[in-house]
Backbone bond lengths (Angstrom), bond angles and torsions (degrees), N, CA, C in turn:
res aa  C-N    CA-C-N  psi(-1)  N-CA   C-N-CA  omega(-1)  CA-C   N-CA-C  phi
1 M - - - 1.435 - - 1.543 111.22 -
2 L 1.322 117.66 -45.26 1.468 119.85 -179.05 1.527 110.94 -67.29
3 A 1.317 117.63 -37.64 1.474 120.86 178.64 1.526 110.07 -59.44
4 E 1.302 116.76 -41.40 1.473 120.25 178.28 1.529 110.54 -70.80
5 L 1.301 117.05 -39.48 1.470 121.77 -178.43 1.525 112.52 -60.78
6 V 1.331 117.48 -44.07 1.468 120.41 -178.40 1.514 112.72 -79.53
7 G 1.305 116.66 -17.43 1.469 119.88 178.04 1.520 112.87 82.38
8 E 1.310 115.16 173.58 1.464 121.61 -175.27 1.528 112.92 -63.91
9 E 1.299 118.79 -30.45 1.469 121.65 -179.64 1.523 112.70 -88.37
10 G 1.326 118.27 -11.16 1.454 121.94 177.79 1.515 110.83 -86.61
11 T 1.319 116.86 176.15 1.455 120.94 177.96 1.510 110.34 -137.17
12 V 1.314 115.05 149.42 1.452 124.09 174.76 1.522 107.15 -125.45
13 T 1.321 116.23 129.32 1.459 121.47 177.57 1.515 108.13 -117.48
14 G 1.326 116.00 121.27 1.447 120.72 177.06 1.516 110.15 -100.72
15 V 1.324 116.30 142.15 1.469 121.95 179.03 1.517 108.02 -121.04
16 D 1.320 116.09 130.23 1.458 120.73 176.03 1.519 108.26 -144.86
17 A 1.307 115.37 148.47 1.469 121.44 -176.56 1.529 112.32 -87.38
18 T 1.335 118.04 -8.62 1.464 119.17 -174.13 1.528 112.14 -117.03
19 A 1.287 115.62 130.03 1.480 120.88 179.83 1.524 110.21 -62.32
20 A 1.312 118.53 -36.69 1.450 121.70 -179.33 1.527 111.30 -61.86
21 Q 1.307 117.16 -44.00 1.472 121.14 179.95 1.511 110.61 -67.56
22 L 1.325 117.41 -38.36 1.465 121.32 176.66 1.513 111.61 -64.16
23 A 1.308 117.41 -37.40 1.465 121.40 178.02 1.530 110.57 -61.81
24 I 1.309 116.37 -42.05 1.475 120.31 177.29 1.523 109.81 -64.24
25 A 1.295 117.26 -46.29 1.472 121.60 -178.49 1.538 110.04 -62.19
26 N 1.316 117.37 -43.77 1.471 120.54 -179.39 1.524 112.76 -65.39
27 R 1.323 117.54 -29.01 1.456 120.63 177.31 1.524 112.37 -65.19
28 H 1.328 116.62 -20.37 1.474 120.45 -176.04 1.528 113.71 -102.23
29 L 1.310 117.78 4.68 1.474 119.75 -179.50 1.524 113.23 -58.30
30 D 1.313 117.46 -47.80 1.458 120.79 -179.62 1.514 112.68 -66.55
31 C 1.302 116.40 -34.12 1.476 121.11 179.15 1.509 110.70 -58.85
32 H 1.324 115.93 -47.78 1.469 119.28 -179.19 1.521 112.06 -70.68
33 R 1.326 117.44 -39.42 1.464 120.87 176.66 1.512 109.90 -58.00
34 D 1.319 116.75 -47.71 1.471 120.76 -179.00 1.541 110.92 -65.79
35 R 1.312 116.53 -40.26 1.477 120.58 -178.29 1.524 111.40 -60.60
36 F 1.324 116.24 -38.03 1.465 119.89 -177.14 1.520 112.29 -93.93
37 G 1.351 117.72 -1.89 1.455 121.05 177.31 1.514 113.98 73.88
38 F 1.326 117.80 26.39 1.452 122.24 179.90 1.529 110.45 -84.42
39 A 1.310 116.87 145.89 1.469 120.70 178.00 1.534 111.66 -71.27
40 K 1.334 115.70 -31.92 1.473 120.24 177.62 1.514 108.41 -141.44
41 S 1.315 116.01 158.21 1.469 120.32 -179.72 1.529 109.20 -68.01
42 N 1.314 116.28 142.86 1.452 121.04 175.93 1.552 110.78 -109.31
43 V 1.329 115.34 20.02 1.470 122.33 -176.74 1.514 109.22 -122.37
44 C 1.328 116.12 139.77 1.461 121.10 170.99 1.520 107.75 -138.99
45 F 1.308 116.10 160.03 1.462 121.06 -179.32 1.514 109.31 -127.82
46 V 1.343 114.56 143.47 1.447 122.63 -177.51 1.525 107.96 -126.50
47 E 1.325 116.56 133.58 1.457 119.89 176.15 1.519 108.98 -84.52
48 G 1.315 116.45 127.29 1.445 119.69 178.60 1.510 113.28 171.06
49 D 1.283 115.64 -177.47 1.461 124.70 -175.33 1.507 109.28 -105.20
50 I 1.327 118.44 129.98 1.453 120.42 -179.75 1.531 112.47 -64.46
51 E 1.328 116.40 -19.18 1.450 119.11 177.77 1.535 111.11 -79.61
52 S 1.328 115.87 -5.78 1.466 121.25 -179.89 1.513 111.78 -130.45
53 L 1.310 116.79 43.89 1.468 120.22 -178.36 1.524 111.59 -57.76
54 D 1.327 116.65 -33.84 1.454 119.94 -179.12 1.525 112.12 -65.18
55 A 1.322 118.32 -20.95 1.463 122.34 -179.87 1.527 112.81 -88.44
56 L 1.330 117.48 -2.86 1.460 120.84 -175.18 1.518 114.50 -93.86
57 G 1.312 116.99 -1.92 1.465 119.58 -179.81 1.500 113.93 76.19
58 L 1.328 117.21 18.91 1.468 120.51 177.37 1.519 108.40 -77.39
59 P 1.304 117.77 141.55 1.467 119.47 -176.83 1.524 112.46 -69.07
60 E 1.308 116.57 127.69 1.466 120.74 174.96 1.514 107.94 -64.58
61 G 1.324 116.29 130.50 1.456 120.63 -179.19 1.507 113.22 72.70
62 G 1.328 117.70 20.78 1.451 120.79 -175.03 1.525 115.56 -98.67
63 Y 1.316 119.07 2.65 1.461 121.53 -174.61 1.514 110.80 -129.94
64 N 1.334 114.92 147.72 1.455 121.10 177.50 1.527 112.64 -85.43
65 A 1.324 116.57 -26.54 1.457 120.23 -176.92 1.524 110.21 -155.18
66 I 1.308 113.87 155.79 1.461 121.25 171.57 1.503 106.87 -119.71
67 V 1.316 116.78 126.07 1.455 122.89 -178.49 1.527 107.77 -120.05
68 S 1.317 116.44 136.92 1.453 119.79 -179.53 1.539 109.52 -124.76
69 N 1.309 115.04 144.63 1.455 120.23 173.47 1.536 109.45 -96.20
70 C 1.301 115.99 36.15 1.473 126.74 177.91 1.517 113.82 83.94
71 V 1.331 119.30 4.57 1.451 120.70 179.41 1.531 110.44 -64.48
72 I 1.316 117.92 -25.81 1.463 120.56 179.08 1.535 109.07 -61.78
73 N 1.334 117.08 -35.88 1.457 120.38 179.06 1.533 111.57 -66.54
74 L 1.318 118.19 -22.96 1.461 121.44 -179.14 1.518 113.03 -91.39
75 A 1.309 117.04 -10.05 1.466 121.19 -178.17 1.526 109.87 -64.49
76 E 1.320 115.48 135.82 1.454 119.83 178.56 1.524 111.50 -67.24
77 R 1.327 115.42 -33.31 1.472 120.65 -177.56 1.519 109.32 -119.79
78 T 1.312 116.59 64.44 1.449 122.72 -177.20 1.527 111.00 -54.36
79 A 1.329 117.04 -37.23 1.479 119.67 -179.34 1.525 111.58 -62.23
80 V 1.326 117.35 -32.96 1.470 120.49 178.62 1.522 109.30 -65.40
81 Y 1.343 116.84 -45.02 1.464 119.88 177.09 1.529 110.09 -60.72
82 C 1.324 116.83 -46.81 1.464 120.83 -176.66 1.529 111.42 -61.75
83 A 1.317 117.34 -29.00 1.462 120.80 178.21 1.526 112.16 -79.89
84 N 1.350 116.66 -36.18 1.467 121.20 -174.04 1.522 115.17 -98.67
85 G 1.298 118.51 -31.04 1.456 121.78 -178.15 1.510 113.64 -55.70
86 P 1.335 118.69 -47.82 1.482 119.29 -178.94 1.524 114.57 -62.63
87 K 1.332 119.39 -18.05 1.458 120.83 177.12 1.530 111.05 -63.04
88 S 1.335 116.65 -23.75 1.448 121.65 179.73 1.507 112.52 -77.32
89 C 1.333 116.28 -17.16 1.477 120.13 -176.47 1.524 111.86 -86.04
90 L 1.312 114.00 147.45 1.456 121.07 172.04 1.524 109.06 -64.18
91 S 1.277 118.26 152.38 1.452 121.84 177.07 1.532 109.71 -56.95
92 G 1.321 116.18 129.80 1.460 121.21 178.71 1.519 113.85 86.70
93 S 1.343 118.18 1.40 1.457 121.62 179.65 1.518 110.22 -87.53
94 S 1.314 115.53 -179.96 1.462 120.16 -176.73 1.513 111.30 -117.31
95 N 1.313 115.86 160.29 1.468 121.60 173.03 1.491 109.37 -144.03
């Protein structure tokens, strides 16, 4: 859904802490690209901890939105995410 929402020129970056989950996600990259008729995938996945987004090499101010599938609620240090996550958003964007 997010890949379609941002369009072919946009990008979606997924973050997950488990290699197994990332392997499943990466297996579906072509499926979504084909479904939306994109020449190349606009999605990538990064292994890491949402409490340490700054350690993942994600560009500060590089995203329009942060979307969670409730993993933020499971974070042991939710306050750390809430302090650091918005740094990834462009000025005036949402999280």
